[in-house]
N, C-alpha and C positions, 0 to 999 in steps of 0.2 A: 281488358275486354277488347275484342277486335270485331269490326264489321266491314265486310268487303275489303279486307286487308288494311283498314285504318285502325291505328291504336288509339281507341277512345280514352283509355286510362291515362294517356299522356296529355290529354286536353282537359279532363274533368276528374272530379272525385266521383267514383262510380259506386252507387248504392248496391245493397244486396238484391240480387234478382228475385222476382216473384214468379214462381213457376206454376204453369197450368198446362203441363205437357203430356199427361196420360189421360186421353179423352176418348173412351170407348163410345162408339155410336152403333146402336142396334136397331134392327127393324123387326117389328112384330105384326102379325096379321090376326084380326079377330075372325073367328069362325062361327057361323050361325049354328045355334043349337048346342053349343058346348061352352063350359066355363073356361075362363082364362084366354090365352092367345097362343099363337104358334110363332116360334122363333124362326125368322126367315133369313137371318144372316147379320153380320156386323163387320165393323172395321175400326181402325184407330184413326181419329182425326189428328190434325197437326198440333192443336193447342197454341198457347201463347207464352211468351216470357216478357215481363214488364220490368224495366230498369230505370232508375233515376240518375241523372247526370247533373252535378253541381259544380259551378265555377265561383270562386271567391276572389274578388278583386275590387278595389275601390274605384277603379277606372271603368265607368259604365260603358264607355265607347268600346273599350277592349272586350268587355264581357259580351256586348252585342255582336262584335265581330266574330268572337269564338262561337257563339250560338249560331250565327249565320253559316259558319263553316260546317258545324254539325249538321245543319239542315241540308246543306249541299251533299254531305256524305250519305244522309238518309234518303235523299231523293233518287231512288233507283227505280228502274222500270221492270225489274224481275228479281226474284229471290236471290240473295247473296249469302255467303257463309258468315255465321255469327259464332264467335268463339268466346266462351266464358272463362274467367280467370281460374276457377276452381278445377276445370277440366280442359287444360290447354291443348290436349291431344284429340279433342273432339270438336265437331262443328255442326251446327244446325243450319239447314236452309231456311232463311227467314226474310221477311220484308216488313217494314214499318206499317202499322195498321191503325186507323182512327186518328183523331186529333192528338197532337203532342200537348200535354199539359205543362204550362210554364208558370212558375211562381217566382216573384221578385222580392228580394230582401234588401236591407240597407247597403250591404257590401257584397251581395252575391245573387246568383240566379240558379234555380233548379228546374230542369225539364224532365218530364216522365214520358218515356217512350214505350209503347207496346209493340213487340215484334210478333207477327203472325208466322207460325211455323208451317211450312208446306208439307212436311213429313213428320210422322210421329217419332222416328228414331234419328239420333245424331249419327254423323259419320266419324269413324275412328281411324286407326292406323291402316295404311295401305299395305297389303300383303301380296307377295308373288310366289307362285308355286309352279314347278315345271313337271309336265308329264313327258317322260322319255319316249322317244320314237318307238311306237309299237308296244309300249309298256304301260305301267300304272304307277300311281303315287297315292299314298294315304297321308292325310294332313288333318289338323284340328282347326276349326273356325271359332275364334273367340267372339264375344259379343252376346247380346240378348235379343237379337232380331235378325231375320234372314237377310242375306246379302246376295246381290246378283252380279256375277263376275263378267269380265271381258276376257275373251280367249283369242290369242293370236298364234298363228302357226304358218310354217312353210310346208304346206300339206301335199302329200302324194297319195292319191286315191287308191283304194283296194282294186286289184285288177279284175276281180269277179263281181263285186257289188257296185263298182264304179263310184263309190263315195268314200269320203274321209270323215271320221267322227270320233266322238268321245261318249262314254257311258258313265253315269253317276250312280255309284252304290248298287251296281247290278240292276238298275231300274231305268230311269229316264235317260234318254240319249239325244244328242244333236248330231245329225249327219248332213254333210255338205257334198253336193255334186260339183266337183271342181271344174269339170268340162275339158280336162286335158290329162294326158299321161304324165306330163312333167309336173314338177312341184309348183304349186300356186300359193301365193300369199293370201291368207284369209284373216279377217277380223270379225269376231262374233261379239256383239255387245248385248248381253242378256238383259241389262237394265232398260235399254231403249229398244230392244228387239230389232236390231239391225244386223245385217251381214254384208260384207263386201268380199269379193273374190278378185284379186289383182286390181283393187281399187274400184271395181264396178259393183253397183248394188245388186244383190242376189237374195235368194230365199233358201233356208234350209229345207230338207225334205218335209213333206206334209205330215209325216208321222213323228217328226222331231218335237222335242220339248225345250223351252228356254230354261236354263238352270237357275235355281234359287238354292243357295247354300244356307241351311239352318245352322245355328250354333251347334258345335259338336264335331265328331270325327266323320270324315268322308273319304271315299276312294274314287278317283277318276281313272278310267281305263280307256286307252286308245283301242277301240274294238274294231275299227276299220282303218286301213291305210297306215302310213308312216309319216314321220316328220314331227320332231318335238314340238309340244304346245306350251305356251306360257299363259298361266291363269293369274289374273290380277283382280283383286277385290278389296273393298274397304269394309272393315269391321263396322257393324251397326249396333248402337246402344240405345235402349229405351231410357 
């Protein structure tokens, strides 16, 4: 088990994790004059993973020092990646939550830590796909949850529309006004909804959509301009 890059299994005997990771949260509205309620929407909350860490050593001072090091690792000011031993290719964004329970034995100590997950789905393998200049590519997204890609390109705008862009599955598209005839370096981050052109913050066109790639087959087409684009995304797993 790893948290924030630290191998906790090299310090402790790690117990079996207790999962509470699929947490649907739904909103309902009561309507006057009718039975039941109206479903207004829902989401998946992050949930929790609870793990016990045990150290066995007759030297109490050494045990105390090891626990102190654990608490230093857990003392983070933002969510970090939590990797479980049974799925080493996946990582959750997590942060310790609530008090750590500590139990003392004759020659050992056990602490129980609850990690709050900030997102419902874990992050898996990183995948890169290339859209050829002026062309298209078809690819399959593995996982069980949508992923939001990052797009980089040395983009040359269309001489008529004055934009460069990609279209997803003949539907949603992202178009960028590059502001020059020459090729411009662009970075589109669909997860954080940011765009830079030549390193300067910009916005896609108002009718553009930020891409979310659901599991399954997709086709990306360069419907405006030229300049090969690199699509990078992480598989997401519930």
